[in-house]
C-alpha positions in Angstrom: -7.1 -26.1 -13.4 -5.6 -24.4 -10.3 -5.6 -27.8 -8.5 -3.9 -29.6 -11.3 -1.3 -26.8 -11.6 -0.2 -27.0 -8.0 -0.3 -30.7 -8.1 2.0 -31.1 -11.1 5.4 -32.8 -10.9 7.0 -29.6 -11.8 5.5 -27.9 -8.7 6.4 -30.5 -6.2 9.9 -31.3 -7.4 12.6 -30.3 -4.9 9.9 -28.9 -2.5 9.2 -29.8 1.1 5.6 -30.6 2.0 5.4 -27.3 4.1 6.7 -25.3 1.1 4.2 -26.9 -1.2 1.4 -26.4 1.3 2.2 -22.7 1.6 2.4 -22.4 -2.2 -1.0 -24.0 -2.6 -2.5 -21.7 -0.1 -1.0 -18.6 -1.6 -2.0 -19.2 -5.2 -5.4 -20.5 -4.0 -6.1 -17.1 -2.4 -4.9 -15.4 -5.5 -7.2 -17.5 -7.6 -10.2 -16.6 -5.3 -9.3 -13.0 -5.6 -9.2 -13.2 -9.4 -12.3 -15.4 -9.9 -14.5 -14.0 -7.1 -13.5 -10.3 -7.0 -12.5 -9.7 -10.6 -15.0 -11.9 -12.3 -12.5 -14.1 -14.2 -13.3 -17.7 -15.2 -10.1 -18.8 -16.9 -6.4 -18.7 -15.9 -5.6 -17.2 -19.3 -7.6 -14.2 -18.4 -5.3 -13.2 -15.5 -3.4 -10.1 -16.4 -0.4 -8.4 -14.8 -2.8 -5.7 -13.4 -4.6 -8.5 -11.4 -1.2 -9.4 -9.8 -0.6 -5.8 -8.9 -4.2 -5.3 -7.6 -3.9 -8.5 -5.4 -0.6 -7.5 -3.8 -1.8 -3.9 -3.2 -5.0 -5.3 -1.6 -2.7 -7.3 0.8 -0.7 -4.2 1.6 -3.9 -2.2 2.1 -5.2 -4.8 4.5 -1.9 -4.5 6.5 -0.5 -8.0 6.0 3.0 -8.3 7.4 5.9 -7.7 5.1 7.1 -11.3 5.2 3.6 -12.6 4.4 3.2 -10.4 1.3 6.7 -11.3 0.2 5.7 -14.9 0.4 2.7 -14.3 -1.9 4.9 -12.4 -4.3 7.3 -15.3 -4.5 4.5 -17.7 -5.1 3.2 -15.6 -7.9 6.7 -15.5 -9.5 6.7 -19.3 -9.5 3.1 -19.5 -10.7 4.0 -17.3 -13.7 6.8 -19.7 -14.7 4.5 -22.7 -14.4 1.7 -21.1 -16.5 4.3 -20.2 -19.2 5.1 -23.9 -19.4 1.4 -25.1 -19.4 -0.1 -22.4 -21.6 2.5 -20.1 -23.2 1.7 -16.5 -24.3 3.5 -14.2 -26.8 5.1 -12.3 -23.9 6.1 -14.7 -21.0 4.2 -14.1 -17.8 7.6 -14.5 -16.0 8.4 -11.1 -17.5 5.1 -9.2 -17.2 4.2 -10.6 -13.8 7.7 -9.9 -12.5 7.3 -6.3 -13.7 3.9 -6.1 -12.0 5.3 -7.4 -8.7 8.3 -5.0 -9.0 5.8 -2.1 -9.2 4.4 -2.9 -5.7 7.8 -3.7 -4.1 8.1 -0.2 -2.5 4.8 -0.7 -0.8 5.7 -4.2 0.3 9.0 -3.0 1.7 7.2 -0.3 3.7 5.1 -2.8 5.6 5.9 -3.7 9.2 7.9 -7.0 9.4 5.4 -8.6 11.7 1.8 -8.2 12.7 1.3 -5.8 15.6 -1.6 -4.9 17.8 -1.7 -1.4 16.3 0.3 0.2 13.5 -0.3 3.8 14.9 2.6 5.5 16.3 2.5 6.6 20.0 4.1 10.0 19.2 3.7 10.7 15.5 4.6 14.4 15.9 7.8 13.4 17.6 8.5 11.1 14.8 8.2 13.9 12.2 10.2 16.2 14.3 13.0 13.6 14.4 13.3 13.8 10.6 16.2 16.1 9.6 15.0 16.8 6.1 12.2 19.4 5.5 10.9 17.6 2.4 10.6 14.4 4.4 8.9 16.2 7.2 6.4 17.7 4.8 5.6 14.3 3.3 5.2 12.7 6.7 2.9 15.5 7.7 0.7 14.9 4.6 0.4 11.3 5.6 -0.4 12.1 9.2 -2.7 15.1 8.7 -4.4 14.0 5.4 -4.0 10.2 5.4 -2.1 10.0 2.1 -0.5 6.8 1.0 3.2 6.7 0.6 3.0 6.5 -3.2 0.8 9.7 -3.3 2.6 11.7 -0.6 6.0 11.3 -2.3 4.8 12.6 -5.7 3.2 16.0 -5.2 2.8 18.3 -8.2 2.1 21.9 -7.3 0.3 22.3 -10.7 -2.5 20.2 -9.1 -3.0 22.7 -6.3 -6.0 25.0 -6.8 -6.2 27.4 -4.0 -6.0 25.1 -1.0 -7.3 22.0 -2.8 -4.6 19.4 -3.8 -5.6 16.7 -6.3 -3.7 13.5 -6.4 -4.1 12.0 -9.8 -4.2 8.3 -10.5 -4.0 7.0 -6.9 -4.7 3.4 -6.1 -7.2 1.9 -8.5 -6.8 4.8 -10.9 -8.9 7.1 -8.7 -8.2 10.8 -8.1 -8.1 12.0 -4.5 -8.6 15.5 -3.3 -7.5 17.0 0.0 -7.9 20.4 1.5 -4.6 22.0 2.6 -4.1 24.9 5.0 -2.6 28.0 3.5 0.6 27.3 5.5 0.8 23.8 3.9 0.4 25.3 0.4 3.2 27.8 1.1 5.5 25.1 2.5 4.9 22.7 -0.5 5.6 25.5 -3.0 8.8 26.5 -1.1 10.1 22.8 -1.0 9.2 22.0 -4.7 11.9 21.9 -7.3 12.1 24.2 -10.4 9.4 22.0 -12.1 7.0 22.5 -9.3 7.4 18.9 -8.0 7.9 17.6 -4.5 9.1 14.1 -5.4 11.3 11.8 -3.4 12.1 8.1 -3.7 9.8 6.0 -1.6 12.8 3.9 -0.4 14.7 7.1 0.7 11.6 8.3 2.6 11.0 5.0 4.3 14.7 4.8 5.3 14.5 8.3 6.8 11.4 7.4 8.8 13.1 4.3 10.2 16.0 6.4 11.4 13.5 8.9 12.9 11.8 6.0 14.7 15.1 5.0 16.3 15.8 8.6 17.3 12.4 9.1 18.8 12.4 5.7 20.6 9.4 4.2 18.6 8.9 0.9 16.9 8.9 1.0 13.1 5.5 0.1 11.7 6.0 1.5 8.2 4.9 4.8 6.8 1.4 3.3 6.7 1.5 3.7 10.5 0.9 7.4 10.0 -2.2 6.6 8.0 -3.3 4.6 11.0 -2.8 7.7 13.2 -4.8 9.7 10.7 -7.7 7.3 10.7 -7.9 7.1 14.5 -7.5 10.9 15.1 -10.0 11.7 12.3 -12.6 9.3 13.8 -12.1 10.8 17.2 -12.6 14.3 15.8 -15.7 13.5 13.8 -17.4 11.6 16.6 -16.5 14.3 19.1 -18.2 16.8 16.8 -21.4 14.8 17.1 -21.3 12.6 14.0 -22.6 9.1 14.5 -20.0 6.3 14.4 -21.2 4.7 11.1 -21.3 8.0 9.2 -17.9 8.9 10.6 -16.5 5.6 9.5 -17.9 6.0 6.0 -16.4 9.5 5.8 -12.9 8.4 6.9 -13.1 5.5 4.5 -13.8 7.8 1.6 -11.1 10.2 2.6 -8.5 7.5 2.8 -9.5 6.1 -0.7 -10.7 2.8 0.6 -13.3 0.9 -1.5 -14.4 -1.2 1.5 -15.2 0.0 5.0 -13.8 -3.2 6.5 -10.4 -2.2 5.4 -10.7 1.1 7.3 -11.6 -0.9 10.4 -8.1 -2.5 10.4 -6.7 1.0 10.9 -8.8 1.7 14.0 -7.6 -1.2 16.1 
């Protein structure tokens, strides 16, 4: 059905061959993700959550920003086409659009183009160039504990028990725990608002980091670049302590909330 969908007159109308070819490739990859990874066997089984999971997988695998935006655009078009072929009570154009919008902050945080490494040459210098203490704290949590931007920008002090911070409902619905230093706990409590929250808009945080990159003379690779630094520094620390490479790799993968080790390997290049 995927083949007939992309070959329809509606799909090719007003499209160049190159645009059609890209569209076919994009939805073909999405179809493989749904059918092979999610166990679906019918287009009608595709839910908005599958759209979100697919785009987040691309972000996690460090696809370039423009590439992921291309996939998102193709999924918007696919939703409209499916609504015409097999309508649902609530149009996919609405529910899929909302699912895509949920991932937009993560897509916008990606580097514009593929780079040899996303790690920053001077991550501490980058953090020092931030002029906002809250932003500095969030960036430090990414660098020192490998948190995703969506987790680091929504800290609730109610989830700190001693020096253990629990991030609830991280990617894939999992809970992540990290061990803070007493100094970090004190700083987070001091920076939290009256409700005990250290929350900032992801877009504001990303913009601040981009400005800090310019001030520190570094190339912007997204906030995810700090997760790359974490992975590389953590691997170096564990192996220097005598842990064998494969055990260290599994450890770092678990700490970063990756469900596949090969994703962690992209952070170590």
